[in-house]
C-alpha positions as CSV (number, residue, x, y, z in Angstrom):
1,M,-60.5,31.9,87.9
2,A,-61.2,35.0,86.0
3,I,-64.9,34.4,86.5
4,S,-64.5,32.7,90.0
5,L,-62.6,35.4,91.9
6,P,-65.0,38.3,91.1
7,A,-67.9,36.0,91.9
8,I,-66.4,35.1,95.2
9,V,-65.8,38.8,96.1
10,A,-69.4,39.7,95.1
11,N,-70.8,36.9,97.2
12,I,-68.7,37.7,100.2
13,A,-70.1,41.2,99.9
14,E,-73.7,39.9,99.8
15,P,-74.1,38.6,103.2
16,L,-72.8,41.9,104.7
17,L,-76.4,43.2,104.5
18,G,-77.5,40.6,107.0
19,L,-74.2,40.7,109.0
20,L,-74.4,44.5,109.3
21,D,-78.0,44.5,110.2
22,T,-77.5,41.9,112.8
23,G,-74.3,43.6,114.2
24,I,-76.1,47.0,114.6
25,A,-79.2,45.4,116.1
26,G,-77.0,43.3,118.5
27,H,-75.7,46.6,120.1
28,L,-79.1,48.4,120.5
29,G,-79.4,46.8,124.0
30,A,-81.7,43.8,123.8
31,P,-81.7,40.3,122.2
32,Q,-85.1,41.0,120.8
33,F,-83.5,43.3,118.2
34,I,-81.3,40.5,116.9
35,G,-84.5,38.3,116.6
36,A,-86.5,40.9,114.9
37,V,-83.8,41.4,112.2
38,A,-83.5,37.6,111.7
39,V,-87.3,37.3,111.4
40,G,-87.8,40.4,109.2
41,A,-84.8,39.3,106.9
42,M,-86.2,35.9,106.7
43,M,-89.7,37.3,105.6
44,M,-87.9,39.2,102.8
45,N,-85.8,36.0,101.9
46,V,-89.1,34.0,101.8
47,L,-90.3,36.2,99.0
48,Y,-87.0,36.4,97.2
49,W,-86.2,32.6,97.5
50,N,-89.5,31.9,95.8
51,F,-88.3,33.7,92.7
52,G,-84.6,32.5,92.7
53,F,-85.2,31.4,89.2
54,L,-85.0,35.0,88.2
55,R,-81.2,34.8,88.8
56,M,-80.5,30.9,88.5
57,G,-82.6,30.2,85.4
58,T,-81.3,33.3,83.7
59,S,-77.7,32.4,84.3
60,G,-77.9,28.9,83.0
61,L,-79.9,29.7,79.9
62,T,-77.7,32.7,79.1
63,A,-74.5,30.8,79.5
64,Q,-75.8,28.1,77.1
65,A,-77.0,30.8,74.6
66,Y,-73.5,32.4,75.0
67,G,-71.6,29.1,74.4
68,S,-73.8,28.2,71.3
69,G,-73.6,31.8,69.9
70,F,-77.3,32.5,69.9
71,H,-77.5,36.2,70.1
72,Q,-81.3,36.6,70.0
73,E,-81.8,34.1,72.8
74,Q,-79.3,36.2,75.0
75,V,-81.5,39.3,74.3
76,D,-84.8,37.4,75.0
77,T,-83.6,35.9,78.3
78,L,-82.5,39.3,79.6
79,Q,-85.7,41.1,78.8
80,R,-88.1,38.3,79.8
81,S,-86.5,37.8,83.1
82,S,-86.2,41.5,84.0
83,A,-89.8,42.2,83.0
84,I,-91.0,39.2,85.1
85,A,-88.9,40.6,88.0
86,L,-90.4,44.0,88.0
87,V,-93.9,42.7,87.9
88,V,-93.4,40.3,90.7
89,G,-91.7,43.0,92.9
90,I,-94.7,45.4,92.4
91,V,-97.2,42.7,93.2
92,M,-95.2,42.0,96.5
93,V,-95.5,45.6,97.5
94,L,-99.2,45.8,96.8
95,L,-99.9,42.7,98.8
96,Q,-97.5,43.5,101.7
97,A,-100.2,43.7,104.4
98,P,-101.5,40.1,104.0
99,I,-98.0,38.7,103.3
100,Q,-96.6,40.4,106.3
101,W,-99.4,38.9,108.5
102,L,-99.1,35.4,107.1
103,L,-95.4,35.2,107.4
104,L,-95.3,36.4,111.0
105,W,-98.1,34.0,111.8
106,I,-96.2,31.2,110.4
107,M,-93.0,32.1,112.2
108,G,-94.7,32.8,115.4
109,P,-92.1,35.0,117.1
110,S,-92.7,36.6,120.5
111,P,-95.0,39.8,120.7
112,E,-92.0,42.0,121.1
113,V,-90.0,40.5,118.1
114,W,-93.3,40.3,116.1
115,A,-93.7,44.1,116.4
116,L,-90.2,45.0,115.5
117,A,-90.1,42.6,112.6
118,A,-93.3,43.9,111.2
119,T,-91.8,47.4,111.3
120,Y,-88.6,46.2,109.4
121,F,-90.6,44.4,106.9
122,S,-93.0,47.2,106.2
123,I,-90.0,49.4,105.2
124,V,-87.8,47.0,103.4
125,V,-90.5,45.5,101.2
126,W,-90.6,48.5,99.2
127,G,-87.2,47.5,97.7
128,A,-88.6,44.2,96.3
129,P,-88.9,45.4,92.7
130,A,-85.2,46.7,92.8
131,V,-83.9,43.5,94.4
132,L,-85.6,41.1,92.0
133,V,-84.6,43.2,88.9
134,T,-80.9,43.3,90.3
135,M,-81.1,39.4,90.7
136,S,-82.2,39.0,87.1
137,I,-79.5,41.2,85.9
138,K,-76.8,39.6,87.9
139,G,-77.8,36.2,86.6
140,W,-77.7,37.5,83.0
141,L,-74.3,39.1,83.4
142,L,-72.9,35.9,84.9
143,G,-74.3,33.9,82.0
144,M,-72.5,36.4,79.7
145,Q,-69.2,35.3,81.4
146,D,-69.1,38.7,83.3
147,S,-68.7,38.2,87.0
148,R,-66.9,41.5,87.5
149,S,-70.0,43.6,87.1
150,P,-72.0,41.8,89.7
151,M,-69.1,42.2,92.0
152,I,-69.1,45.9,91.5
153,I,-72.8,46.1,92.0
154,S,-72.7,44.0,95.2
155,I,-69.9,46.0,96.6
156,G,-71.5,49.2,95.9
157,V,-74.8,48.2,97.4
158,N,-73.1,47.1,100.5
159,V,-70.9,50.1,101.0
160,L,-74.0,52.3,100.6
161,N,-75.9,50.3,103.1
162,V,-73.1,50.6,105.7
163,I,-73.1,54.3,105.2
164,M,-76.8,54.8,105.2
165,S,-77.6,52.4,108.0
166,L,-75.0,53.9,110.5
167,I,-76.0,57.4,109.6
168,A,-79.7,56.6,110.2
169,V,-79.2,54.8,113.5
170,Y,-76.4,56.8,115.1
171,V,-76.4,60.2,113.4
172,L,-80.3,60.7,112.8
173,D,-81.0,58.7,116.0
174,M,-83.8,56.7,114.1
175,G,-83.0,53.6,116.1
176,F,-84.2,50.2,114.7
177,K,-86.0,51.8,111.8
178,G,-82.7,53.2,110.5
179,I,-81.4,49.7,109.8
180,A,-84.3,49.0,107.3
181,L,-84.0,52.4,105.7
182,G,-80.4,52.0,105.1
183,T,-81.1,48.6,103.4
184,L,-84.0,50.1,101.3
185,T,-81.9,53.0,99.9
186,S,-79.0,50.8,99.0
187,V,-81.0,48.2,97.0
188,W,-82.7,50.9,94.9
189,V,-79.4,52.6,94.0
190,G,-78.1,49.2,93.1
191,A,-80.9,48.3,90.8
192,I,-80.5,51.7,89.0
193,Y,-76.7,51.2,88.6
194,A,-77.1,47.6,87.4
195,C,-79.5,48.7,84.6
196,W,-77.1,51.5,83.6
197,R,-74.1,49.1,83.6
198,V,-75.7,46.6,81.3
199,R,-76.8,49.4,79.0
200,R,-73.2,50.9,78.9
201,K,-71.2,47.6,78.7
202,F,-73.5,45.5,76.5
203,A,-74.7,48.2,74.1
204,H,-74.9,45.8,71.1
205,I,-77.3,43.7,73.2
206,T,-79.5,46.4,74.7
207,R,-80.0,48.0,71.1
208,S,-82.1,44.7,70.4
209,L,-84.2,45.0,73.5
210,H,-87.9,45.7,72.7
211,F,-90.7,45.9,75.4
212,S,-93.3,44.2,73.2
213,R,-91.0,41.0,73.2
214,A,-90.6,40.9,77.0
215,F,-93.9,39.0,77.5
216,N,-93.8,37.1,74.3
217,L,-94.4,33.5,75.2
218,K,-93.1,32.2,71.8
219,G,-89.9,30.2,72.4
220,S,-90.2,30.7,76.2
221,G,-91.2,27.0,77.1
222,R,-87.7,26.0,78.2
223,F,-87.4,29.2,80.4
224,F,-90.6,28.4,82.3
225,K,-89.8,24.7,82.6
226,V,-86.5,25.5,84.2
227,S,-88.2,28.3,86.3
228,T,-90.8,26.0,87.5
229,D,-88.3,23.4,88.8
230,I,-86.4,26.1,90.6
231,F,-89.5,27.7,92.0
232,V,-90.8,24.4,93.5
233,R,-87.3,23.6,94.7
234,C,-87.2,27.2,96.4
235,I,-90.6,26.2,98.1
236,F,-89.1,23.3,99.8
237,M,-86.0,25.3,100.9
238,L,-88.4,27.8,102.2
239,I,-90.4,25.3,104.2
240,V,-87.3,24.1,105.9
241,N,-85.9,27.6,106.6
242,L,-89.3,28.9,107.9
243,F,-89.6,25.9,110.1
244,F,-85.9,26.5,111.4
245,I,-86.7,30.0,112.4
246,R,-90.0,29.0,114.0
247,A,-88.6,26.2,116.0
248,G,-85.8,28.6,117.3
249,A,-88.5,31.2,118.1
250,R,-90.6,28.8,120.0
251,S,-87.6,28.1,122.2
252,G,-87.3,31.6,123.3
253,D,-85.7,34.9,122.2
254,L,-82.3,33.9,123.4
255,V,-82.2,30.7,121.4
256,L,-83.6,32.6,118.4
257,A,-80.8,35.1,118.7
258,V,-78.1,32.3,118.9
259,N,-79.6,30.5,116.0
260,T,-79.6,33.8,114.0
261,M,-75.8,34.3,114.6
262,M,-75.0,30.8,113.7
263,Q,-77.2,31.0,110.5
264,Q,-75.3,34.1,109.6
265,L,-72.0,32.3,109.8
266,F,-73.5,29.6,107.5
267,H,-74.8,32.3,105.1
268,L,-71.3,33.9,105.0
269,Y,-69.8,30.4,104.1
270,S,-72.6,29.7,101.5
271,Y,-72.3,33.1,99.7
272,F,-68.5,32.4,99.6
273,M,-69.2,28.9,98.1
274,D,-71.7,30.4,95.7
275,G,-69.0,32.5,94.3
276,I,-67.1,29.3,93.2
277,A,-70.3,27.7,92.2
278,F,-71.4,30.8,90.1
279,A,-68.2,30.1,87.9
280,G,-69.6,26.6,87.5
281,E,-72.8,28.1,86.2
282,A,-71.0,30.3,83.7
283,V,-68.3,27.9,82.4
284,A,-70.0,24.5,82.8
285,G,-73.1,26.1,81.0
286,K,-70.9,27.6,78.3
287,Y,-69.3,24.3,77.5
288,Y,-72.6,22.4,77.8
289,G,-74.0,24.8,75.2
290,A,-71.0,24.4,73.0
291,Q,-71.4,20.5,73.5
292,D,-67.7,20.5,74.8
293,H,-68.3,17.7,77.5
294,K,-64.4,17.2,77.9
295,H,-63.9,20.7,79.3
296,M,-67.2,20.6,81.2
297,H,-66.1,17.7,83.3
298,K,-62.6,19.4,83.8
299,C,-64.6,22.4,85.1
300,V,-66.4,20.1,87.6
301,R,-63.1,18.8,89.0
302,W,-61.6,22.1,89.5
303,L,-64.7,23.4,91.2
304,F,-64.3,20.6,93.8
305,V,-60.6,21.3,94.3
306,W,-61.2,25.0,95.2
307,S,-64.3,24.2,97.2
308,T,-62.5,21.7,99.4
309,A,-59.7,24.3,100.2
310,T,-62.3,27.0,101.0
311,T,-64.2,24.6,103.1
312,M,-61.2,23.8,105.3
313,I,-60.5,27.4,105.9
314,F,-64.0,28.1,107.3
315,V,-64.0,24.8,109.3
316,I,-60.6,25.9,111.0
317,A,-61.8,29.4,111.6
318,Y,-65.1,28.4,113.2
319,S,-63.5,25.7,115.3
320,I,-60.7,27.8,116.7
321,F,-62.3,31.3,117.1
322,P,-65.9,30.8,117.9
323,H,-66.0,33.2,120.9
324,P,-64.3,36.3,119.1
325,I,-66.7,35.7,116.2
326,F,-69.9,35.7,118.3
327,S,-68.7,38.6,120.1
328,M,-68.7,40.6,117.0
329,F,-72.4,40.0,116.6
330,T,-73.6,41.1,120.0
331,S,-72.4,42.7,123.3
332,Q,-74.9,40.5,125.2
333,Q,-72.7,38.1,127.1
334,Q,-75.7,35.7,127.8
335,V,-76.2,35.3,124.1
336,V,-72.5,34.6,123.5
337,D,-72.4,32.0,126.3
338,I,-75.3,30.1,124.9
339,A,-74.0,30.3,121.3
340,M,-70.7,28.7,122.7
341,Y,-72.8,25.6,123.7
342,Y,-73.8,25.1,120.1
343,H,-70.7,26.3,118.1
344,W,-69.5,23.0,116.9
345,W,-72.4,22.7,114.6
346,C,-70.9,25.8,112.8
347,S,-67.8,23.8,112.0
348,L,-69.8,20.8,110.8
349,V,-72.1,22.5,108.4
350,P,-69.5,23.5,105.8
351,I,-68.3,19.9,105.6
352,V,-71.6,18.3,104.9
353,S,-72.9,21.1,102.5
354,M,-69.8,21.6,100.2
355,A,-70.9,19.3,97.4
356,A,-74.4,20.6,97.4
357,F,-73.2,24.1,96.7
358,V,-70.8,22.7,93.9
359,W,-73.6,20.7,92.3
360,D,-76.1,23.6,92.4
361,G,-73.7,25.7,90.3
362,V,-73.1,23.0,87.8
363,F,-76.7,21.8,87.5
364,I,-77.9,25.4,86.9
365,G,-75.3,25.8,84.2
366,V,-76.4,22.6,82.4
367,T,-80.1,23.4,83.3
368,A,-80.5,19.9,85.0
369,T,-83.0,21.7,87.4
370,R,-85.1,18.6,87.9
371,G,-82.2,16.9,89.7
372,M,-81.9,20.0,92.0
373,L,-85.6,19.7,92.9
374,T,-85.4,15.9,93.5
375,A,-82.4,16.4,95.9
376,V,-84.1,19.2,97.8
377,A,-87.5,17.3,98.0
378,T,-85.7,14.2,99.3
379,A,-83.6,16.3,101.7
380,C,-86.8,18.1,103.0
381,A,-88.4,14.8,103.8
382,V,-85.3,13.6,105.7
383,F,-85.2,16.8,107.7
384,F,-88.7,16.6,109.1
385,I,-88.8,12.8,109.7
386,L,-85.6,13.1,111.6
387,Y,-86.6,16.2,113.6
388,F,-90.0,14.7,114.8
389,T,-88.4,11.3,115.6
390,L,-85.5,12.5,117.8
391,P,-86.0,12.8,121.5
392,T,-87.5,16.1,122.8
393,S,-84.7,16.2,125.4
394,L,-82.2,17.2,122.8
395,G,-83.8,20.6,122.5
396,N,-82.2,22.9,120.0
397,H,-79.6,20.2,119.1
398,A,-82.4,18.2,117.5
399,L,-82.9,21.1,115.1
400,W,-79.3,21.3,114.1
401,I,-79.0,17.6,113.7
402,S,-82.0,17.6,111.3
403,F,-80.4,20.6,109.4
404,I,-77.1,18.7,109.1
405,A,-79.0,15.7,107.7
406,F,-80.9,18.0,105.3
407,L,-77.5,19.3,103.8
408,T,-75.9,15.9,103.8
409,T,-78.9,14.4,101.8
410,R,-78.8,17.2,99.2
411,S,-75.0,16.6,98.6
412,L,-75.4,12.8,98.3
413,V,-78.5,12.8,96.0
414,Q,-77.1,15.4,93.5
415,T,-73.8,13.4,93.4
416,I,-75.6,10.2,92.5
417,I,-77.6,12.2,89.8
418,W,-74.6,13.6,88.3
419,F,-72.9,10.3,87.8
420,R,-75.9,8.5,86.5
421,K,-76.8,11.2,84.0
422,F,-73.6,12.9,82.9
423,C,-70.8,10.4,83.3
């Protein structure tokens, strides 16, 4: 719990970037602003998801190095992951024009949303190096059994984002661009603070850092194997999420706005659940590295206990208070009315996805990344087969049914893999 609670707080803070941007956009006067934030944020998430191994792979490998007492491996993992993150972020900035066009073409929003999303992306993309380096550092800190530092970083970034976005939009009267500028400022300040905190708290580690070793491939085979599995897994996740946004966009701006709000509620739940799963990464990884399988299995049992309790809270809240929740996102009554027609999907998603979140944390900790890849690839196939075989008369419901099946399949496949491989 000493690791889990700060991780939960940190991950509750994370979706506030999206919640805040969506909330501000929802009060700018038209549903197109909500859709533009959804598309623009998804464009950035597309890029970041593909490099999720910078956090997930770093966390698992560091936790195992911590459990086994390999000091040099802890150092090498930090500098290798951070260096790759910085290089990838710089490449994203340099290639922003073709990336922007390609992603908007794939998503296919309306002309109004296209123009607004392009503006959002062209500003926020300059924060890519900062976001990726921060991801890497957070993963390393978690592997070192320190979830308090990532919590402080996340809260700091979000508080600054609130202040800067509100000032830019309502005081400086910058309108929609102010949302993006607030986010950009906050992520860069967060990255600088993260580097400083690592240097201050882990001075005995940072003294061993050396730039020449950052790109040394010797002994990095396991890092790249784990990273490759997670990278390909993220591609499958990306395909499903891109299609979800595109399908909603093709149904009109109102449906896109509704799906955006519902996805934000799922993101809120997912980040909360990841706070518990992060404890699984750190603790299960530590025990796996120390070859203490008894306590590793005990950790898994407790993860499911806490996850079940958390899931029930969200299911109850989403079932009883859907209208007040949707009203916080937008003042457009038409959008809220349509959202109420679909709100039961919000209650079902936590139930079918809970096990997937727990297993993701555990699998990362024990670096069983091939199992994660297998589960997501299978779930992706189920998603598309179901979506294209359901009657078109179901409309947006077909999209949500397919998404429910996707989450359910992930949970089931990973459960089977765990019992076959580790029990």
